[in-house]
N, C-alpha and C positions, 0 to 999 in steps of 0.2 A: 504494500500500500504506500502511496505517495501523498503527503499532506501539503497543502498550501494554506498559509495562515492569515492571509489578508483579503478582505472582500474587494478592495480596489484591484482592478485589473484581473478580476476572476475569469473573465472571458478569455483574456490573453493566456492565462495559466492553463485553462482547459484546452485551448487551441494547441499549445505547445507540448503538453504532457498528457499522454493517454491515461485514462482512468484516475486522474488526479482527484483527490477529495479536498474541497475547500472548506476548512473549518477555522473559525476565528479562535484566537488564543483564549478569549473570554467566554467561549461557548462551554456550557457545563459538560458537554459530551466530548470536549477536546481530549481529556485524559484517556478516554476509551479508544479513540482513534490513535493517539500517540502510542499506546501499548502495542498496536499492530503495525505501526509505521516502519518502513524500511528506509524511507527518505523523507526529508521535510525541507521546504523552502518558504521564505517569507521574511518580513521585517520585524524587528523588535524581539528576536529570539534570545532568551537568556539560557544558554546551554551550560548549566552547571550540573553538579552531582545529582541533585533531585530530579532534574529534567532527564538526564541520561538513565537514571535508575528506573524512571517511568517509561523508558523507551528501549526495552531489551533487544528489539530487532533492528534498531537503527544502524544504518550503514553510511548514510550521507546527510550532511547538513549544508544546505546551500543558502547562504545569507543574501538577502537583497539589500545589501549595504556595503560600504567600504570597511567601516569599523567592525572589529570583532572583540571589543573589550568586554562584552558580556559573556564571553565563552571561556570555559576552563580548558585552555589549550593542552595542558599536561594530561588531563583525564581523557580528553577527546583522542589524543594520540595513543594513550595507553590502551584504549578500547578499539583502536584500529578504525576509527570513523573518519571519513573524508570530510574536510571542512573547506568551503569555498566562499568567496565574496565577489563583489561586483565593482571593481575599481574602474576608473576612466570614463565609464558611460555617464556618470553624473558630474564630471569635472566642470563643464561649462555652466550648467544650471546652478550648481552650488556657488560658483564664482559670481554669477549674476546676483544671487541673493546676498552674498557677503559684501559685494561692492554696493548693492542697493542699501544695505544697512549702514555702510559708511556714509553714503550720500544723505540718507534720511536723518542720521544723527548729526552730521555736520551742519546741515541746513535746517535742522529742527522741524522737519516736515510734519510728523504726527502731532508734535506739540503745538505748532502754529495752526494746524487744522482745527484742533480743539479750541484754541484761542479765538479763531474766527467764528466757529459755531456758537461760542458763548456770547457772541455779539460785541466783541471787543474792537473790531475793525471799524473805527469811526473816522479816521483820518489817515494821512500817510504814516507808514510804520516807522517806529523809532528803534533805538538800540534794545528796547525791551524784547524784541523778537529777532534780533540780528543773529545770523549764524556765523560759520567760519568757512574760509575758502578751501577748496580741494585742489584746484589746478596749480601745478607747480610745487606742491608740498612733498614732504618726505613720507613714504609709506614703508613701515617696518614690518616685515613678515616673519613670524616665528613659525618656521616650517616652510618648505618650498618643494612640496610634491606636485602632483598633477594639478590639484585644485589651486595651490599656492601660486604656481606659475601662470595659471589662467587668470588669477586675480592681478598678478604683477603686469601681465600684458594689458589689461584694462587700464591699470594705473599709468603705465608708461606711455603706451600708444594713444590712449584716449584723453589723458589728463596731464601729460608731460610731467608725471610725478617722478621723483628720485626714488629708486627702489633699493632698499637694503634688506638683508635677511639674516636670520640666525638658524644654522643647522649644525649638526655634529661635524660635517666636513664641507669644504667649499665645493660649490657646484661648478661644472665646466660646460662650455658650449651652450650657454643659455641664449635664447633668442631675443634678449633685451639686456641692456647694461644693468648690472646690479652689484652691490658691495656686500661682501660677507663680513659680519660683525659678531663680536661677543654679545651676549644677551644684555648686559648692563649698558653697553654703548648704544645698542639699538634703542633701548627704552629711553635713555637720556636724550637722544637726538631726533627721534621720529615724531612727526605731527600726528600720524595715525599708526597705531600698533594693532596688527591683526594676528590672532591666534588661529593657526590652521595646520595642526599636527595631531597625530593619534594620541589617545589616552593610554598611558602605561604607568607603571610604578614610578618611573623617572619623571614623567610629565604631570602627574597629579599635583595640584596646588603649585604649579610652576610659577604662576603669577599670583603673588600674595601681597601683603602689606608693604614689605620691603620694595618689591618691584614696582608697585603702584606709586610709591613715593619718588622713585627714580624718574618717573615719566614727567614730561613737561606739564605745567599747570593747565595749559590750553590744549593738551593732547586728548585724543579720543581712542578708546579701546574697543575693538570688535572681536567677538568670539563666535566663530561659525564652525568650530571643531567639536569639542566635547566640554560639557559644563564643568566637570571637576578639575579641569586644567587651571581654571581661575578660582581662587578662594572667594566664594560669593559674599560672605560677611565682610571681608576686607574690601571688596569692590563696592559694596553698599556704602560703607563708611567713606571711601574715597570719593564717591559720587555725591554723597550727602554733604561732605565737608568741602567740596569743590577742589579736592586734591588734583583731580583731572577734570577736564571739561565735560566729558560725557562717555557713554558706552552704547554699543549696539550688540544685542545678544540674541542668538537663535537657539542657544543650548543652555542647559541649566544643571545644577548639581542634582536636583530631583525633578523628574519629568513624569507627567505633566507638572508645570510650575504650580506650586501650591498658592491658593488665593490669599494665604496669609503672608506671602513673601513680602518683605519690606521693599523690594525693588519696585513693586507696584505703586508705591507712594511717591516715587521720584519722577520729576519732569525731564531730567537730563539723561534718560535711558530709553532706547527703543527696543521693544521686546517682540519677538516673533516665535511661534510655537514649533520650533525645529522643522522648518519648511525648506531646508537647503535643496533637497532633490525633488520637492513636491510640485512637479508639473506632469501633465498627462503623458507627454512624450517621453520624459526621462524615466518616470516610474514604469512605463511599459517596457522601456529599454532595459531597465534593471531586472524586471521579471524575465525577460528573454535571456539575458546573460545568465541569471541564476538557473533557469531551466536547462540551458545548454550545459552548464557545469554539472548539474545534477545527473542529467542523462549520460554524459560522458563517464562519470564516476560509476554509474550502475552498469555501464558496458565494460567496466574494468579498464577504461582508458584514463590517462592523466588529464584532469580538467584544466582548462586554460588558466583559471584563477584559483588554483589550489593554495590554501594558506599554509598548511603543514606538509612538508615534503617527506 
């Protein structure tokens, strides 16, 4: 039995995989299906010991995502299960969203829309609603994988931004000029700091109180990677106290974002509900790539996007 766990693009899943059973993770019957499943694909899978113990026949887990931080890699490998993901197919769409967050935060678009709706626009606008320029500024990228490079292209070619980046090793043959920097230097000198790297033990809380203090007072932080990379309480304090100018967040430490989150009280933050890859075309592409990975694994071939070798 093959399970697909998301109702969106159900028709695409059924078209690609014969006899696929589409069952939401929240469906009360999901545990019954999981018990018989040989393969599963979908978004939001937390493949830990409890999940694997409930799926004794499981041979393949095909994630419809790039990240696999919700998976117990050691246990998956020990049990001989093939794990795949869907890189590249969502690079451009996620880069669109990340750069959109940058623009919306810099120009205070959601905030000024609410200001307008509240009836405050009675004459020419003053510094009360002024934003900050993007064109020609320095964009600091923490991480420079496929998505990071797509963002950098938008910044350099579209907005004549100076690109700097922090990675473990210096990149070569980039299609745009970029300067490799240490993290502290990047934080101190960038007008916009964008987090776009995977979550791991090394990157958890990478951006905390110390790092936020290093940033320029008029800098803006964008996180379109994973919520726990940024210390959320520290960010809240930095935004509240105007340690930095603002932030744009598509990801959070706890998702869905709790309605008790203090971030919801702030005007200088733009929040979106983890929609980096959320377009019809991209999600369909992710389902297709996941299905191809799954079918290859079941044929005992090496999937194109196998996580564990």
